[in-house]
Phi, psi and omega in degrees: 000331183276001180295332180290349182288356178294336178264142180299137177281154181290148178133167180267100182232091180231168175255155184299316176230140185249136174259018181262015179296153182295143181173177182292133179199165180278346181209155180272332182280149183259153177293147182091019180275013181267215185300331184282354183273004186297326183264001179077008187243013192293325184278083186295340180294343181271002181291318179283121182296161182287339180220164184292329181298320179292331181285333184288333183221059179280158173267094190301320185291342176263000186251356184234164176303155187303323182302328184260010184251012183293323180228155186295318182293325177293316180296319180295317181294320178295320178299318181296328179301314182282321187277337188250315190273340184250119182268323184283128184295323180293319177295318179298319180295316181294317181289325176294323177296318179296316179295324180294314181294319179295322177298317179293322177298316179296320178298322179292339183249019173077020178256109187257349184226138182297336179292344180268354183287131179243163179306325180294329178292316180296320180296319179294322178297316180298321179293329183278343186295120179274053184236170177290164182301316178298323180291321177297319178298321178294318177300316181295320178297320179297316180293321178299315181292320179295316180291325175300319179295322178290327178293313180294337176271007177060035175272317178233151185286330182211165182270110182290346181262354186296321185268358182277129180262137179271178180289149176281142179209130178221131181223133178261341178229150180281165180258003181295124176292120184266127177279144171281159180302319180295327179290320177297317178299318180295320180295316181293319182288336182279351181287131176280107185266015175281350179244160180294322179296322177296318177298319179297313184295319179296317179295321181293314180292324176296321181295318178294328182284310189277342180250356183060027185281148171287154182297327179297323178288327181290311182287347176272000180286147174247170184303322182288351176280358173247118186212171180248141179208125180063031180079009180235155173280137177235153175236149178243119183249134176255093183278172182293157183080013179075013181278135179245123181247131175237130184208153175287155182270142167298150188299324180288321175298319179299321178295317181293318179292322180295319178296319179292318181293326178296320178294320177295320180296323178296320178289326178294325178294330178276354181083009181284320179234157177282153181290328180246162181140203181289141181288314180251110188251154182285155180271154179269097179048233183253022182281339184082001179261155181259151178258189176267357183271148182282156171294146174264160181299322179294325178295318180295320180300315179292325178295317180298316179297320180293317180292322180294320179295320179294332180273359178085017176283112189272037177207159182285133177230169179226184181297325183288347181296327179289318177298318180294324179297312180299318179295319181293318178300320180294318181291321178296320178294324180293318178295324177296322178296323179293316181295330180274001177071039181270014177100199184293127180295149181298322184293337176297320177292321181295315180296327177294338178263049175060027177053044184288125176297331180300318179292321175301318182295317181293321178298315181293325185287316186271352178076064185290350181263018178091212184293328183269094175290136184303329181279353177283353181276010180301000000 
């Protein structure tokens, strides 16, 4: 039933401020071009305007999916759900995509007002979703939270999604494709560092590998998040949940970052780029030059796939594959230490400290296993 969602549904479905304006970027396609783009509302990060003046007088009915735009008070309340209650841009984008797809489904089935939605409609929508169980669960969670917000705002009397049960899903192992150490080494060595974009890509992938950082934390770094302390390079990562991690760099990561920063400094001296700003910036089409805009997560994903293919990695990987590789190398080294009778494994201490990724990152960075850092076995 959802196959018809490939075509835009009728209605005024725009965002208050758009980040799709023409400008320098690594790709022309926008994130959210999948199933969630049917209602034109998929990119939830554009809901929050770029300035406070735009937020004070938005046209609510033109800013939300059609299902929630029947009346002004409903549109305003729905707009507030995305713009006020959700702080994380990735969560906002995912929930906006879910609301967009549900709005298009309702339009296809003759439901024009959110006040007409019943639990049976939500259940039928969940049954029709051609997605994996975790994705369906996420869609249902988004609708439950959105309808709860409408209930507390006295828009609808009850939550039609509250009683709807989603699919069961249980997983003991993750689906992230894990790179081997040799594969990571091949990808890094295959990068052509004669260009600024090549230096950027190598530094970015090294950073994800040696610090176990999420791609969101890496592309969110600014120039000042790379600094020197005690004669060593340090990085500052702003992970999700407002957590800030500071750690020393592995010597190879420091070399890659230093080479990239030297190229940026040379362009800054010529006045081509600003000295401060985003650390990893998007490229201007096929010119090989960098802009002042940050890389997007979708751009990094495509870059990683392109670099892996060029290095001869014959399987699909993602940004998280580098983080998984570093973690796996660390655990394998830890198990080897146990078999050799070197005492209590380091990871036992880490797990005792609430399995903090921050401790894993610091252990990997400073080389807690002595001279042989686990990632040096690439």
